[in-house]
N, C-alpha and C positions, 0 to 999 in steps of 0.2 A: 347350636352354634351358628352365629350369623357372621357372614364374611361380606365385606364391601370391597368391590373392585375400584381402586383409585388409580386412574391412569397416571403414569409418571409425567413429570413436567417435561415438555418438549423443548429442547434447545436447538432444534433444527433451524438452519439458516434459510431465509427467504430466497427464492430463486433469483430475483433481481439483485439482491445484495450479494449473492454468490457470484453472479456474472460480473458485477463491477469490481468486487474484491479479487476475482480471478484475473482481472486485467491490470491490477496495480503492480504486482511483482514483475511480470514480463516487460512492462514499459520502463520501469526504473532499472531493471537489469539491462535492457537495450541501451538506455542512456549511459549506464556504466561502461558497457562494451564500446559504445561510440566514443566516450571520453578516453578510454584506453587506446583506441585506434588513433585518435587525434594526438594523444601524448606520444605514441610511438612513431607516427608518420608526419605530423604537422600539416596534414591536409585539412584546410579550413572547413571543408564541407562536413567533416566528421563532427566538428563543434556545432555546426548548424543542425545537423541531424540529431545530436544529443539534446539540443535546446527544444526541438519539436517533439521529441519523445518525452521530454519532461513536461511539456504542455499537456500532452495526452495523459500522462501519469497523474498530473495534478487534477485533471477533470475526473478521472476515475477515482482518485483518492477522496476528492470532495464528495462525490456521490456515495462512496462507501462510508464516509464519515457521517453523512446525513442519515443513511440507513442505520448506522450504528447508534446514533443519537435517538432515532425513532425506536429502535429496538431496546435501548436503555430505558426510555420512557414507558415502553410496554412491558418491561421486565423480561425480555427475551434475550438480552445481551448483557454482558458483564462490563463493569466499569473499567477493568484493566485493559480489555480489548479496545475500548473507545479511547482510552488515554494513549495507548501505543499507536493507534491510528491517527490521533491528533498530533502526536510527536512526529509521525511520518509526514503529515501534511506540513507542519511548520518547517522541518528540515528540508523537505522538498521545495517549499517556497523560497527558502534561503538559497538553495541550489539553483533554482530557476533565476533568481536575481543575480547570482554569481555568473550564470551563463549569459546574462544580458550584456556583459562587458564585451570589450573588443576580444576577438578570438585569440590574439596573442597574449592577452592579460589573464585568461582564465586558468591557465595551468600553473602549478599543480593543484591549486585549490579545488577546481571543479572535479577532479578525480577523487579527491579526499571526500568532498561532500557527497559525491555519487556513491561511494562505498558505504558511507554512513547511512544514507537514505535507503539504499538497497537492503542493507541488513535490517533496518527498521521495517521495511516493507515485507521482508521475509518473515520477521517475527509477527507482524500484524496478520499476515495471511495464515500463518501457522495457527495462531490463537483463534482467528475467525473460523477456520475450517475444523479445528480440533473440537469445537463444540457441536459438530454435526453428529447427530445420533439417529440411528435407524432402528425401528422396531422396539423402542424403549430400552435398548441395551445400554448399560452404563459402563 
C-alpha cells in the first residue's frame, strides 16, 4: 500500500494583507462614530474628524483591495471577498465625496453612508479573516 502525503491548500492570509485589512474596520467605525457625534451635537469638528478618518480608511481599503486582487491572481483569495472589498471601496469613496460638502449639508446622508460602509467593511473583514487556517485544519 502506497500513501502520498498531499499538503492541504493553504488559505492563510499574508501578514501585510492582514495588517491593512485589520485597519479598515476601525477607521470606518471611527468615521461612523464621529458622524453620530456630529449628528447629535452639531460641532463641526466632528465632521472634519470623520472626513479625515475616511481618508485613512480609503487608503487602507485600497491597499487591502490591491492585496486581494494579487491574491486572486495567485489563487489564494476568493472572488467573493474581493467583490465585497471592492463594494466597500466604492461606497467609501461615495461617502468621502459626500463628506467633502459643507459641514451643514452632510447630514443625515453622511450618517447613512457611514452605516452602510461600516457594515460592508465588517463583512469584508469577516470574510478576509475567516479564510485564515492554522495547521491545515478546515
